[in-house]
Phi, psi and omega in degrees: 000141182281163181302314183295318179298320177299317180294321177296320180291323175298317179297316179298320178297320178297315178300318180297314178302314180300315182295317178299317179295318180298321180274000181056040175261151177295136181284127178290170178297165182301320181295316179296318179296319179295320178297315179298317180297318180297319179295319180296316180295318178298315178297320179298319178293321179297316179295318181298321178296321181286315189257343181077023179271170178287131182298319181299316179294326178292319178301315179301317180296317182295320178292320179296333179291349177297335180300327188279000000 
């Protein structure tokens, strides 16, 4: 995995932790959180390729969708 992808996944994990705390949901284990972050980053890249949007903004949107 490349450096940038690792950084994106770290950022996604931070966003996920923050979102879980904000929603007062129990925080999953590190492995589960890492899996969720990897899926979010992969989805963000897929969306960015289709729409040409910024990956970071897409990651934020995907994490925010956890509320729903």
